[in-house]
ROKOLNU-982441 format. One record per residue: residue in three letters; x, y, z of N, C-alpha, C in turn. Coordinates in steps of 0.2 Angstrom, whole numbers, plus 5000, padded with zeros to 4 digits. Layout:
BEGIN
- ALA|X|Y|Z|X|Y|Z|X|Y|Z;
...
! end
This chain:
BEGIN
- MET|5004|4993|5000|5000|5001|5000|5005|5006|4999;
- THR|5003|5011|4996|5005|5017|4996|5004|5022|5003;
- ALA|5008|5027|5004|5006|5032|5010|4999|5034|5009;
- SER|4997|5035|5004|4991|5038|5002|4985|5034|5002;
- THR|4986|5027|5002|4981|5023|5002|4981|5020|5009;
- PRO|4974|5020|5012|4973|5018|5019|4973|5010|5019;
- THR|4974|5009|5024|4974|5002|5025|4967|4999|5027;
- PRO|4965|4994|5023|4957|4992|5023|4956|4989|5030;
- THR|4950|4989|5032|4948|4989|5039|4945|4982|5037;
- SER|4948|4976|5042|4946|4969|5040|4938|4969|5043;
- VAL|4934|4965|5041|4927|4963|5042|4926|4962|5050;
- SER|4931|4958|5053|4931|4956|5060|4934|4962|5064;
- THR|4937|4967|5062|4939|4973|5066|4933|4980|5064;
- ALA|4930|4979|5059|4924|4985|5058|4920|4985|5063;
- PRO|4920|4992|5065|4914|4995|5070|4908|4992|5066;
- ALA|4903|4991|5071|4896|4991|5069|4892|4998|5067;
- ALA|4889|4997|5062|4886|5004|5060|4882|5006|5064;
- ASP|4883|5013|5066|4878|5016|5071|4878|5023|5068;
- ALA|4875|5029|5071|4875|5034|5070|4881|5038|5070;
- ARG|4885|5037|5075|4892|5039|5074|4897|5036|5068;
- ALA|4895|5032|5066|4898|5029|5061|4895|5033|5054;
- LEU|4889|5033|5054|4886|5036|5048|4888|5044|5048;
- GLY|4888|5048|5052|4891|5053|5053|4898|5056|5052;
- LEU|4902|5051|5054|4910|5051|5052|4910|5051|5045;
- ALA|4907|5046|5041|4907|5044|5035|4904|5049|5029;
- HIS|4899|5054|5033|4895|5060|5030|4900|5065|5029;
- TYR|4903|5066|5036|4908|5072|5034|4914|5072|5032;
- ALA|4917|5065|5032|4922|5064|5028|4921|5065|5021;
- ALA|4916|5062|5018|4914|5063|5011|4911|5071|5010;
- ARG|4909|5074|5014|4907|5080|5014|4913|5086|5013;
- GLY|4917|5083|5018|4924|5088|5017|4926|5087|5012;
- LEU|4927|5083|5007|4930|5082|5001|4927|5085|4997;
- LEU|4919|5085|4995|4917|5090|4991|4916|5096|4994;
- GLU|4915|5100|5000|4918|5105|5001|4923|5109|4998;
- HIS|4929|5105|4999|4936|5107|4997|4935|5109|4989;
- VAL|4931|5105|4985|4931|5106|4977|4926|5113|4977;
- LEU|4921|5113|4981|4915|5119|4981|4919|5124|4982;
- ALA|4923|5124|4988|4928|5131|4990|4932|5135|4982;
- ARG|4933|5130|4979|4937|5133|4974|4933|5136|4969;
- HIS|4927|5134|4970|4920|5138|4964|4918|5143|4968;
- GLY|4919|5144|4975|4915|5150|4977|4907|5147|4978;
- ALA|4906|5141|4980|4900|5139|4981|4900|5135|4988;
- THR|4894|5134|4991|4894|5131|4999|4889|5125|4996;
- PHE|4889|5120|5002|4886|5113|5000|4879|5115|4999;
- GLN|4876|5120|5003|4867|5121|5002|4867|5124|4993;
- GLN|4871|5128|4993|4870|5131|4985|4871|5126|4979;
- GLN|4875|5120|4981|4876|5114|4977|4871|5109|4976;
- ILE|4866|5110|4983|4862|5104|4983|4855|5108|4980;
- ALA|4854|5114|4982|4849|5117|4977|4849|5117|4970;
- LEU|4857|5118|4967|4858|5119|4962|4856|5112|4957;
- ARG|4859|5108|4961|4858|5101|4957|4850|5100|4957;
- ALA|4847|5101|4963|4840|5099|4961|4837|5103|4956;
- ALA|4839|5109|4955|4836|5113|4950|4838|5111|4942;
- VAL|4845|5109|4942|4847|5106|4937|4844|5098|4933;
- THR|4843|5096|4939|4841|5087|4939|4834|5088|4937;
- ALA|4830|5093|4939|4822|5093|4938|4820|5092|4931;
- GLU|4814|5087|4930|4812|5087|4924|4810|5093|4922;
- ALA|4807|5098|4924|4804|5103|4922|4807|5109|4926;
- PRO|4806|5116|4925|4807|5122|4930|4802|5121|4935;
- GLN|4804|5122|4942|4801|5121|4947|4798|5129|4950;
- THR|4793|5130|4954|4793|5136|4957|4799|5136|4964;
- ALA|4799|5142|4965|4803|5144|4972|4802|5139|4977;
- ASP|4794|5138|4978|4792|5136|4985|4794|5127|4983;
- ALA|4793|5124|4977|4793|5117|4976|4802|5118|4977;
- LEU|4806|5121|4975|4812|5119|4975|4816|5119|4982;
- THR|4811|5126|4985|4814|5125|4994|4811|5119|4996;
- ALA|4806|5117|4996|4803|5109|4999|4806|5104|4996;
- GLN|4810|5104|4991|4813|5099|4988|4820|5098|4992;
- VAL|4824|5104|4994|4829|5105|4996|4829|5103|5003;
- GLN|4823|5106|5006|4822|5106|5014|4821|5098|5016;
- GLY|4818|5094|5011|4817|5087|5012|4824|5083|5012;
- SER|4828|5086|5008|4835|5083|5009|4839|5084|5015;
- LEU|4840|5091|5016|4845|5094|5020|4841|5095|5027;
- LYS|4834|5096|5026|4831|5097|5034|4834|5105|5037;
- ALA|4835|5108|5032|4837|5115|5034|4830|5119|5033;
- ASP|4832|5125|5036|4826|5130|5038|4824|5134|5030;
- PRO|4817|5132|5029|4816|5135|5023|4818|5143|5021;
- ALA|4818|5146|5028|4821|5154|5025|4828|5152|5023;
- ASP|4832|5149|5026|4840|5148|5024|4839|5146|5015;
- ILE|4835|5141|5016|4835|5138|5008|4832|5145|5004;
- ARG|4828|5147|5005|4827|5153|5000|4832|5159|4999;
- ALA|4835|5160|5004|4841|5164|5005|4847|5161|4998;
- THR|4847|5155|5000|4852|5152|4996|4849|5151|4988;
- LEU|4843|5150|4987|4840|5152|4980|4842|5160|4977;
- ASP|4841|5163|4983|4842|5170|4981|4850|5171|4978;
- GLU|4855|5168|4982|4862|5169|4980|4863|5166|4974;
- LEU|4860|5161|4973|4860|5157|4967|4858|5161|4960;
- ARG|4854|5165|4962|4850|5171|4958|4854|5176|4956;
- ASP|4858|5178|4963|4863|5184|4962|4868|5182|4958;
- ARG|4871|5176|4959|4876|5175|4956|4876|5172|4947;
- GLY|4868|5172|4946|4868|5170|4938|4867|5164|4938;
- LEU|4867|5160|4942|4867|5153|4941|4858|5149|4941;
- LEU|4855|5153|4943|4847|5152|4943|4844|5158|4939;
- VAL|4838|5157|4937|4834|5163|4934|4828|5163|4936;
- THR|4823|5168|4937|4816|5168|4937|4814|5167|4931;
- ASP|4809|5163|4929|4805|5163|4922|4798|5161|4925;
- GLY|4795|5168|4924|4788|5168|4927|4787|5166|4934;
- ALA|4785|5161|4935|4784|5159|4941|4789|5153|4944;
- GLN|4793|5151|4939|4797|5146|4941|4804|5147|4939;
- LEU|4810|5144|4943|4816|5144|4943|4818|5141|4939;
- ARG|4823|5142|4934|4827|5137|4931|4834|5138|4930;
- PRO|4840|5133|4930|4845|5135|4929|4848|5138|4923;
- THR|4853|5141|4925|4856|5145|4918|4862|5141|4914;
- ASP|4863|5144|4909|4869|5138|4906|4875|5139|4912;
- ALA|4877|5146|4914|4882|5145|4920|4880|5140|4925;
- GLY|4875|5140|4928|4874|5136|4933|4875|5127|4931;
- ARG|4871|5127|4924|4874|5119|4923|4881|5119|4922;
- GLU|4885|5123|4920|4891|5122|4919|4895|5122|4925;
- LEU|4893|5125|4931|4896|5124|4936|4895|5117|4940;
- LEU|4888|5115|4940|4888|5110|4942|4891|5103|4938;
- ALA|4893|5104|4932|4896|5099|4928|4903|5100|4930;
- ALA|4907|5106|4931|4913|5106|4934|4915|5104|4941;
- ILE|4908|5105|4945|4909|5102|4951|4910|5095|4951;
- THR|4905|5091|4946|4905|5084|4947|4910|5081|4943;
- ALA|4913|5084|4937|4920|5082|4935|4925|5082|4939;
- GLU|4925|5086|4943|4932|5087|4949|4930|5082|4955;
- THR|4924|5079|4957|4923|5075|4962|4923|5068|4959;
- ALA|4923|5067|4952|4920|5060|4951|4927|5055|4952;
- PRO|4934|5058|4951|4938|5054|4952|4940|5052|4959;
- VAL|4939|5057|4963|4939|5057|4970|4933|5051|4973;
- SER|4928|5052|4971|4923|5047|4973|4924|5040|4969;
- ALA|4928|5039|4964|4928|5033|4962|4934|5031|4967;
- ARG|4940|5034|4968|4943|5032|4974|4941|5029|4980;
- VAL|4936|5035|4983|4934|5032|4989|4929|5026|4989;
- TRP|4924|5026|4984|4920|5019|4983|4924|5012|4978;
- GLY|4929|5015|4975|4931|5009|4971|4933|5003|4976;
- GLY|4932|4998|4972|4934|4991|4976|4930|4989|4981;
- ILE|4925|4992|4983|4920|4989|4987|4916|4985|4984;
- PRO|4915|4978|4988|4911|4974|4984|4903|4976|4984;
- ALA|4900|4973|4977|4892|4975|4976|4889|4973|4980;
- GLU|4891|4968|4984|4886|4965|4989|4885|4969|4995;
- ASP|4892|4972|4997|4893|4976|5002|4889|4984|5001;
- LEU|4890|4985|4996|4886|4992|4994|4879|4992|4994;
- ALA|4875|4986|4991|4870|4984|4993|4865|4984|4998;
- ALA|4871|4980|5003|4868|4979|5010|4868|4987|5014;
- ALA|4874|4989|5012|4874|4997|5015|4868|5002|5013;
- GLY|4866|5000|5007|4861|5005|5004|4855|5003|5007;
- ARG|4854|4996|5008|4848|4995|5010|4846|4997|5019;
- VAL|4852|4999|5022|4854|5000|5029|4851|5007|5029;
- LEU|4855|5011|5025|4854|5017|5025|4848|5020|5023;
- ALA|4845|5017|5017|4838|5018|5016|4832|5018|5023;
- LEU|4834|5012|5026|4829|5011|5031|4831|5015|5037;
- VAL|4837|5019|5039|4839|5023|5044|4835|5030|5041;
- THR|4836|5031|5035|4833|5038|5032|4827|5038|5033;
- GLU|4822|5033|5032|4815|5033|5031|4813|5032|5040;
- ARG|4817|5030|5045|4815|5030|5051|4816|5036|5054;
- ALA|4823|5040|5052|4824|5046|5055|4820|5051|5052;
- ASN|4817|5051|5046|4812|5055|5043|4806|5056|5048;
- ALA|4804|5048|5048|4798|5048|5052|4798|5051|5060;
- GLU|4804|5049|5064|4804|5053|5068|4805|5060|5069;
- LEU|4809|5064|5062|4807|5071|5062|4801|5073|5062;
- ALA|4796|5070|5058|4791|5072|5056|4786|5072|5063;
- ALA|4787|5067|5067|4784|5066|5073|4785|5072|5079;
- LEU|4792|5075|5078|4793|5080|5083|4791|5085|5079;
- THR|4789|5086|5074|4789|5093|5070|4780|5095|5069;
- ASN|4777|5088|5071|4769|5089|5069|4766|5089|5077;
! end
């Protein structure tokens, strides 16, 4: 192994998945993404909102885009609306009647971020057996479903 290649954790010494392990993995991956985003003068929340706008099948209203981002990030809707304003101010989103749509500059920024993060993601995820990824996907989907239900119960 090279100095930059981490030593794999054996299955027998790997910690059980729990909230801490999930959080550590999230923040490690997010740290990598935020490093790239900083080079483009973008924040994590801006990138999430821009990706939602770019990948939508049709332009969305500001309220619909806010709700979609809020569903992903669990962020305050007022903060999300401020993020959408920032994206408009930067010329990455434009108001078109009642809808917001990404501009060419917004699509180009997202493409650049995606291109820069792709090789890093490949190194992070590469070599993990498909059955492990499938099991992790099932567990993460269940944790997300349960956490969303708990959050809904707290906010209703």
